[in-house]
C-alpha positions in Angstrom: -15.2 -36.9 38.1 -12.5 -38.8 35.7 -9.2 -36.5 35.6 -6.1 -36.4 33.6 -2.6 -36.7 34.4 -0.1 -34.9 33.0 4.1 -35.1 32.8 7.4 -34.3 31.3 7.3 -31.1 32.1 10.6 -29.6 33.3 13.6 -26.8 32.9 15.2 -26.3 29.8 16.7 -23.6 28.2 15.5 -21.3 25.1 15.5 -23.4 21.6 15.3 -26.7 23.5 12.5 -29.0 23.0 10.4 -30.9 25.7 7.5 -33.5 25.1 4.7 -33.9 27.4 2.3 -36.7 27.7 -1.4 -36.6 29.4 -2.9 -40.1 30.2 -6.6 -40.0 29.2 -9.8 -42.2 30.4 -10.7 -45.0 27.4 -12.2 -43.9 24.4 -12.3 -40.1 25.0 -10.4 -39.4 21.9 -13.7 -41.6 20.0 -16.2 -38.7 21.9 -14.3 -35.1 22.4 -12.0 -32.6 20.7 -8.6 -32.9 23.3 -6.3 -30.1 23.6 -3.3 -28.9 25.6 -3.7 -25.8 27.6 -1.5 -23.8 29.3 -1.6 -21.2 32.2 1.2 -18.2 32.2 1.8 -16.7 35.7 -0.9 -14.0 36.2 -2.9 -15.2 32.8 -6.1 -17.2 32.2 -5.7 -20.5 31.1 -5.7 -20.9 27.5 -5.7 -23.8 24.8 -2.5 -23.9 22.7 -3.1 -27.2 20.8 -6.1 -29.2 20.0 -6.7 -32.7 18.1 -9.8 -34.0 16.9 -11.6 -37.5 16.5 -10.3 -37.7 13.0 -6.9 -36.5 14.6 -7.5 -32.9 12.9 -5.4 -30.7 14.8 -5.4 -27.0 15.3 -2.8 -24.5 16.9 -2.4 -21.0 18.6 -0.4 -18.5 16.5 1.9 -18.3 19.0 2.9 -21.9 18.8 2.2 -22.7 15.3 5.0 -24.6 13.6 6.7 -25.1 17.2 4.3 -27.6 18.7 2.7 -30.9 17.7 0.0 -32.1 19.3 -0.7 -36.1 18.7 -2.1 -39.1 20.3 -1.7 -43.1 21.0 -4.9 -44.2 21.1 -3.6 -47.9 22.4 -2.0 -46.4 25.2 -4.8 -43.7 26.1 -2.3 -41.0 25.9 -1.8 -37.6 24.5 1.6 -36.2 23.9 2.4 -32.3 23.0 5.8 -32.1 21.5 7.4 -28.9 22.2 10.6 -27.7 20.0 12.3 -24.0 19.9 10.8 -23.3 23.3 11.1 -19.7 24.0 11.0 -17.7 27.2 7.2 -16.9 26.9 6.2 -20.8 26.9 6.9 -20.8 30.4 3.8 -22.0 32.0 1.8 -24.9 33.9 0.4 -27.1 30.9 -3.1 -29.2 31.0 -4.9 -31.3 29.0 -8.7 -31.6 28.9 -11.5 -31.8 26.5 -12.4 -28.9 24.2 -14.6 -27.6 25.2 -14.4 -29.0 28.9 -17.3 -30.8 30.5 -18.2 -31.5 34.3 -17.4 -35.2 33.6 -13.6 -34.7 33.7 -11.6 -32.5 36.4 -8.2 -30.6 35.7 -5.5 -32.7 36.4 -2.6 -30.9 38.4 -0.7 -29.9 35.2 2.9 -30.1 34.6 5.5 -27.2 34.9 7.2 -26.0 31.8 9.6 -23.4 32.6 12.1 -22.0 29.8 15.0 -19.9 30.9 18.5 -19.2 30.1 
């Protein structure tokens, strides 16, 4: 199985920003919709932002207007720019295809903690 590698998480205060990165296998953007997911402690993992092969994007209502998903296909990287972070954005963030497939396993994720 191929794996994704997430990075960029950290501890921030409410209202601050972070940008997460995801290293992906080559050409994956041409084949699959991609997504950032997050798992809040005690809850199911959920998608928060998606980007398609033509770079159409969609966002969960909870992050719309604050988060931006984009990619750099030359670098095989996907990003999640998170602005105006809230306490409830605290979670482990993952990237993967949308929907997920057995070909790609989940990475370790990157922890984002928003705390005052």
